[in-house]
N, C-alpha and C positions, 0 to 999 in steps of 0.2 A: 193303214200305212199309206202315206203319199209318196210318190216318186219325187225326188229332189230335182229341181230345175233351176236354172239361172234366171235372173230378172229379164235378160234379153230373150231367152227362150220363151218365157212366160208371155212377154209382150208380143212375140212373133205368133204365138198360138192364138192370142186374142185377135190380132190383126187378121189371121186366117179365118176367124169367125167360128172356130171349133173348140171343143173341150179338149183337155189333156188326154192323151192316149191312156187307156187302162193299163195297169201294171200287168206284166206277163211272166213274172217269176213268183214263186211261192215257197215259203219255208213252213213246213208242217211238223209239229212235234208228235213224237210217239214215245211211249214209256219204255218199250222193249226193243232192244237191238237184235236183229236176227242172228243166229249162229253162223249162217251162210245164206246163199241166195238161190238154192235149188229147191223149189217147192215139191219136187217129185222124190225127194230122198230124206225127208225129215218131218217130224211131227210138229215142229214149232210154228204156231200160227203167225208169229212175228214175220216170217218169211213172206207169207201171202199178203200181209199188210203193206208190204213195199211193192211186190212184183205182180200181184194178181191184176190182170187186165192192163196194168201200166206197161209191163215188160213182156209177160207171157200171156198167151191165150190158148183156149181149148177149142174143141169142136163146137161146144156150146158154152154159154156163160150166164152167170146170175145177173139179174137186173137189181136195181135198188129196192124193188118191192118183193124180191125173192123169186120172181118168175125166171123160168129157164128160156133163154133166147138163143137164136143162132149166133155162132161165133165164127170160127174158121170154116165151118160148114154152113152154107147158106140155105140148104134144104136137105131132106132125107126121105127115103121110102122104107117101109117095113113090109116084110113078106107076110102072107096070110097066117102062117103058123107062128109069127112073132120071133122067129129065130134069126132072120137075116135082115140086117140094117145096112142100107146103101146110102152113104153120105156123099153129097155133091159139094166139093170144096170150092172156096172162093178162088178166082183166078187173078193173077197179077200180084199176089202176096209175096213179099220177100222177108227173109230174116234180116236182122239188123246188120249182119255181116255181108249182105248183098246177095246171098244165095237164095234160090227160089224155094218157096214152100210148096211141097208136092206130096202126093199120097204116100210115098215111101217114108216121109218124115212121120206120118201118122202111124204107119206100121212099126217103125222103129220105136216111137214113144210108147205105144201101148204094149208092144212086146217087151220092152224094157221094164215097164211098170209091173207086168204080170209074171216076169221071169222068176225062176226058182230062187235065184240069188238076189232078187229085187230088195232094195232097202226102202221102198215106198211105204210111208206110214199108213196109207190106206189101201194096201195091196188087195184087200178083200173086195174093193170096188170092181176089180178086174177079173175076179176068179171065175165068173160066168162066161168069159170070152173063150170060145173054142179056137177061133182063128181071126187074123186080120190080114186082108189081102188088098194090094193096090191093083185095081182093075185097069186104071190108066192114070196119068199124072194128076187128074183132078177128081178121081172117084175112088172111094174106099168102101170095101165090103167087109162088114164085121159079122161073124157068125157066132151065135150064143149057144150054150149048151141047153138052155131053157129060157122061156120068155121072161123078160125082166121089165116090170112096170116102172122101175126107177132108172132105167138106162140113161136117158138123156140128162136126168138130174145128176147121176154119177159122173158123167162126162164134163159137167160144169165145175166140178171141184178143182181147186188149185193143184191137187195131186195128179190131175189128168191133163195138164197143159201139154202142148206139143213142143218138143225140143228137137234140135237138129243134131244128127250124129257128130258133125264136125265141131260142135261146141261143148261136148260133154266133158272133155278133159279139164276145162277151166270154168265150168258152169257155176261152181259154188262161189267164185269171186268175180267172175266176169260174165254174167248171164247174157245170152243172146236169144231173143225171142222174136215175135212178130208184132208186138204191141205198139201202142201209140207213142211210147217213150223208149229211148235207148238208155242203157246204163252208161254213166259217165265216170263216177268216182266213188270210192268208199274210204273214208277216213275212219278206221275202226275205233270204236269207242266214242265217236262223235256224230258222223252224218254220212248219208248216201245221197248223191246227186244224180238226177236223171234229166235227159234232154228230149225235146220234142223230136219225134221221128218224122222227118219231112217226106219220107217215102212211104208213109203209112197208107194202107189200103182203104181205110175208112175215113170218117170225118176227122179232120185235123184238130187236135186239142187247142184250146185257146192259150194255154200256158206254154211258154217257150222252154222253161226249166222249172224244176221243183227239187227241193232239198228236204229230205227226211232227217230231222234233228232228234237225236235220242237223248231223252231227259228222264231219268229214272225216278228222281226224288219229287214227290208231290209239291213241296215248297218251291223247288227250282222251276217246276212247270208253271206255277202261278206267277213267279217273278218274270219268267221268259215271256209269257203272254202279256203281262201288264207293261213290260218294257218295250214290247214290239219286236223282240228278238225272234219270235216265231209269229207267223200270221194266223195259224190255226193249230189246234191240238186235238187229234183224234184219239178218243178213249182217255179223256182228261182224268188224271189219277187223283184229283183232290176235290171230290164232290162237295165237301164242306165249304168250298169257296165259290161255288157256282152262283150264289146270290150276288157276289161282288160284280160278276160279269153281267148278270141280268139287269143290274141297276146302272150299268155304264153303257151309254148309247154307242160307244165305239165297237161294241162286241155283240155277237149273237150266240145264244146257247141252244144247241141241238140236243134234244132228249128223245131217244128212240128205243127200239128193242133190238136185241141181238139173238143169235142162236146159242148163246152161251149158258148152258146149264152149269151152274157153279155147285160143286159137290165136295163133300168130305170123302174123298176116295179112300177105299178100304181094301187092304190086301186080303182077299178072301181065302187065300191058302196059308196065310201065316197065323198060327195060334196066337191069341184065342179067337181071332176073327173068322176062323173056319167054322165057328159055332154060330148058328143063326140067332140064337138068343143073345149073344154078345153084340151082334150087329144091330139087333132090335133095341137093345138097351142103349147103344150108342145113339140111335135115331131119336129115342125119347129123351135123351139127355140134352139135346140141342134145342135152343130157343132161336128159331129162324129169324123172327122179327127183331130180336135183340142184335143179331148179327147184321141184318140189313140196316138197322138204325145206327149201330156203332161203327161198322166198317164202311158202309155206303151212304150214310146220312139220309136214309129213307129211300134211296133209289134202288129198286129191285123188286121182283115179284116172287113171293114164296112158291116153292115147288115141292111136290111129294114123290116125284118120279123123274126119270131122265127124258123130259119132253118139254118143248117150248109152249108156254101158255097161249101164245098167239096163233098156234096151229089149230085148225078147225077140229082136229081129232084129239085134242088135249083133254085129259081127264084129271080133275082136281082130286088128288090123293093125299093132300097134306094131312087130312084127318087120320091117315094110317100111321102117322108118326108124330103125333102132337107132343108138345113139350110136357113131360111128366117125369120129373126126377125120381119120385117115389117108385114109379113103375120101372124106371131104368135100374134103380138099385135092387128091386125085387128080381128082375130078370137076370142081373149079374149073379145074384145069390143062387138062383136056380141053375145057372150055368157053372156053378162052382167057384165063383169069384166074389164071394161076399166081402172080402177085404180089398177088392179092386185089383188093379194091375198097372204096370207101366208099359208104355209103348212109345214109338217115335212119331213125331209130327214134322214132316219135312215140307218146307214152304218155298215155292218159287217166288220171283220178285214182285208180281202185281200187288197193288195195294189191297185188293179184296182178299188176297191170300195172307199177306203179312198181318194186316189189321184183323181180319177175320180169325186168323190162327190164334191170336192172343185171347180173343173173346171165347172161342171154342175151348181152348185149353182151360180157361177158368170154369166154364160150364161142365166140362168133363170131370174136373177136380171135385166138383160138388157131389158127384156120384161115386167117387173113388178111383177114377181113371186118371193116372198121372201121365203127362206127355213130356217127352224130351224134344224141345223145339230146335230145329236146325234150319237156318235160312240158306237157301241155295240159289245160285245164279242158274239161268235157264240151261246152260250146257251141263251143269252138274245135275240138275233135276232130270234132264233127259237121260243122262248116263245112269244115275243111281236108281231113280224111281221108274221112269217109263221103260227103259231097256233092262235095267238090272233088277227091278222088282224088289229092291232092298229098302223096304219101308213098311211101317204099320199103317200110318195115316198120312194123307197129304190133302191139300186143298187146291183145286184147279177148276177153271171154267172151260168146258168143252164147247168150243165155238163152231164146230162143224155142223152144218145143217142136217136135220133128220138123221142123227147118228145113233139112234137106239140100237142099231145093228151091231155096235161094238160089243154088246153084251152076249152076242152069239160067238164071240172069239175067246175061247178059254186061255189062249196065250196072251191076251191083252193084259195090260199092266195090273189091273185089279183082279185078274184071274178068277172070274166067275165062270163056272162050268155047269151048265144046265142043258141036258140033251133035249128036253122038251122045248125049251126056248129056242135052241138052235134050229130045231125042226120047224118051229113056227116062223122063224125068220126066212127059212128056205121057201116055205109056202107063200109067205108075203111077197117075196121077191118075184115069184112066178105069177102071182095074181094080178090081173089088170082091172077087175071089176071094182069100182070105187067103194061101193057099200061093203063088199066082203073085205076089202083092204082096211076099211075103218074098223070093222069088228076085230080084225087081227091086231091092229095097232092098239086098240083098247086093251085087249088081252095081254099084249106085250108090256104095256105100262103097268098093269096090275101085277103081273108076274114079278117084275124086278122090285116093285114096291113091297110086295108080300115077302120077298126073299131078303129085303133090307140089304141089298147088295152094297149100296153106298149111303152116306148121309146126304140126302137131297136138300140143298139150302135155298138157292134163289136163282131166278133167271137174271143174268147180268144185263143191266141197262146200258144202252149206248149213249155215252155222254161226251159231247164234243163242244169246243169253244172255238170261235173264229172271229176274225175281223168282220164287221158288219157289211163290208163292201164285197165280200166273197159269196158267190153263189155256186150251187152244183155239188156241194158236199153231201154225201149220204147221211141222212138222219138215222135210219135204221141200218143194221149190219146183218144182212141175210147170209153173208159169209164174212170171214175175217179178212177184210180188204180195205184199203184206202184208195178207192178208184178215183183218179184225178182226171180221167179222160173228158169229163164234162164240167170241170171246175173252171171258173173264170172270175176275174175282178170286174165289178161294175164301175162305171164312171163316178 
């Protein structure tokens, strides 16, 4: 997309002997609109896609390669027993409302996240915190109940960003953070606009403004990109059309990996899924490759457990649940369901869920399992499935990094309750030796695969399309974010 200029302006630029100034605004498409803009009180990854790093920051932050880097804390010290972490905060940082960022804001944010009445979707990240203390305005001391090898990693999540007490009343619609961009406007059902924060403590972003345009339909996303109505589309929802962009020099296609384990989530407490043989039958009824080919047009990596294949500790357990309809029917008969049964399949908006749901429904029908499909918007899915646990089956991609620990939470929406697994996760959290951690992570993957907790489908690919003149977009998605802090237009 070129900036429109008059002939006189063009002539003046040529006389000056310089090229036209690079564009400083960006419109980026996203398929999902967030339900609100507080990442510390909801499970919707669509919130982080807009606000992570752009508006809100944590003590640490994820880099594009998945590394954990300093954020609002520029350094830290750890006591010999691993229980006390002292964070040195950056000085001169201000919230977007002009108030100073200080240690008391960290105390407030972490105490709010771990409070008994907290609605933080990842409250378990903070359960090991015994106390948070402001030593002085620029120093915070966090005391843990036990050593935690994942602590810096946990603090980089969007659920752990720092918020100011003064902003909480309106945080869901008018977020106030410390990030490189400030919130400007939200036209619900259409777009959110952010502006460059000229008082930002770090390197100023090249973009003066950015607009997140919400386009849910794959065909509309294609048309918007081709027409230039959006400059880039993060998480492009029509993988069948990527070849059109690859053949067009106006565009670039970014194909990377995500942390998104896409699963056929199963309500482990709802009959008949409380029977492991039924869950095993479900797993053997699924043809993963057919789902990847049919719903994602070949983009995606088959998985056999809830773990990212690009992680060094990944174990390929796809053979544990190979596609075998005859075995699925035999297992159903052993479980007392020789004639099959009917259950619900509630699908959120993403293409992988809607398209994949139709394919899975047909595969399950072949072994005698009928599904009643209901398409839900995200707010409905969060209410009925995630919070209400009113479902038999659903399809969702868990995009949080290294989140196998959710299986140690019996109250989590798929309601898996295994005391041995919970003890294993407690031990893993306290362990700092890399070799021992790897052994435990291997055991954890094997355990949930053997229990057939969910139907493990594929690792979601990161598929983005952008104008060829844009640089700095993340190809991979180590967390669910559209970090615009390093994005710029080239001349």
